[in-house]
C-alpha positions as a Markdown table, in Angstrom:
| # | Residue | x | y | z |
|---|---|---|---|---|
| 1 | Met | 15.8 | 16.4 | 48.4 |
| 2 | Ser | 18.0 | 15.5 | 45.4 |
| 3 | Gly | 18.9 | 17.7 | 42.5 |
| 4 | Trp | 16.6 | 15.7 | 40.3 |
| 5 | Asp | 13.7 | 16.3 | 42.8 |
| 6 | Ala | 14.3 | 20.0 | 42.7 |
| 7 | Ala | 14.5 | 20.1 | 38.9 |
| 8 | Leu | 11.3 | 18.1 | 38.6 |
| 9 | Arg | 9.5 | 20.4 | 41.0 |
| 10 | Leu | 10.7 | 23.4 | 39.1 |
| 11 | Ala | 9.5 | 21.8 | 35.8 |
| 12 | Val | 6.0 | 21.3 | 37.4 |
| 13 | Arg | 5.9 | 24.9 | 38.5 |
| 14 | Leu | 6.8 | 25.8 | 34.8 |
| 15 | Ser | 3.9 | 23.6 | 33.6 |
| 16 | Val | 6.3 | 21.1 | 32.0 |
| 17 | Pro | 4.8 | 17.6 | 32.2 |
| 18 | Pro | 7.2 | 14.9 | 33.6 |
| 19 | Glu | 7.3 | 13.1 | 30.3 |
| 20 | Ala | 8.4 | 16.3 | 28.5 |
| 21 | Phe | 10.9 | 17.0 | 31.3 |
| 22 | Trp | 12.7 | 13.7 | 30.8 |
| 23 | Arg | 12.9 | 14.3 | 27.0 |
| 24 | Leu | 14.6 | 17.7 | 27.4 |
| 25 | Ser | 18.3 | 18.0 | 26.6 |
| 26 | Leu | 20.5 | 19.7 | 29.2 |
| 27 | Arg | 20.8 | 22.6 | 26.8 |
| 28 | Glu | 17.0 | 22.9 | 26.5 |
| 29 | Trp | 16.6 | 22.7 | 30.3 |
| 30 | Arg | 19.2 | 25.5 | 30.8 |
| 31 | Ala | 17.5 | 27.7 | 28.3 |
| 32 | Leu | 14.1 | 27.1 | 29.9 |
| 33 | Thr | 15.3 | 27.9 | 33.4 |
| 34 | Ala | 17.9 | 30.6 | 32.7 |
| 35 | Thr | 17.4 | 33.8 | 34.6 |
| 36 | Pro | 17.1 | 36.7 | 32.1 |
| 37 | Ala | 19.8 | 39.3 | 32.4 |
| 38 | Ala | 18.7 | 42.7 | 33.6 |
| 39 | Pro | 18.7 | 45.3 | 30.9 |
| 40 | Ser | 21.5 | 47.8 | 31.1 |
| 41 | Leu | 20.4 | 51.3 | 32.0 |
| 42 | Gly | 22.8 | 54.1 | 31.1 |
| 43 | Arg | 22.9 | 57.5 | 32.7 |
| 44 | Pro | 21.0 | 59.3 | 29.9 |
| 45 | Ala | 18.1 | 56.8 | 30.1 |
| 46 | Leu | 18.1 | 57.1 | 33.9 |
| 47 | Asn | 18.0 | 60.9 | 33.8 |
| 48 | Ala | 15.1 | 60.7 | 31.3 |
| 49 | Leu | 13.2 | 58.4 | 33.7 |
| 50 | Ile | 13.9 | 60.7 | 36.6 |
| 51 | Ala | 12.6 | 63.7 | 34.6 |
| 52 | Arg | 9.5 | 61.7 | 33.5 |
| 53 | Phe | 8.6 | 60.2 | 36.9 |
| 54 | Pro | 9.9 | 62.6 | 39.6 |
| 55 | Asp | 9.6 | 61.6 | 43.2 |
| 56 | Glu | 6.8 | 63.4 | 45.0 |
| 57 | Glu | 7.8 | 65.3 | 48.1 |
| 58 | Thr | 5.9 | 64.3 | 51.2 |
| 59 | Arg | 5.7 | 66.9 | 54.0 |
| 60 | Pro | 3.8 | 66.5 | 57.2 |
């Protein structure tokens, strides 16, 4: 499978019709398919989550 085939298959999965796919600029395609960066979680926010949602102990 060529790079174009893979890109077109991804466009179909994203519900981008072929005619719209071929009109996209490279910049638009990259923005459409970019993986969002994971949000940064600092120690204070992590500690707050741990306090709010403590793990339950399981004992037999």
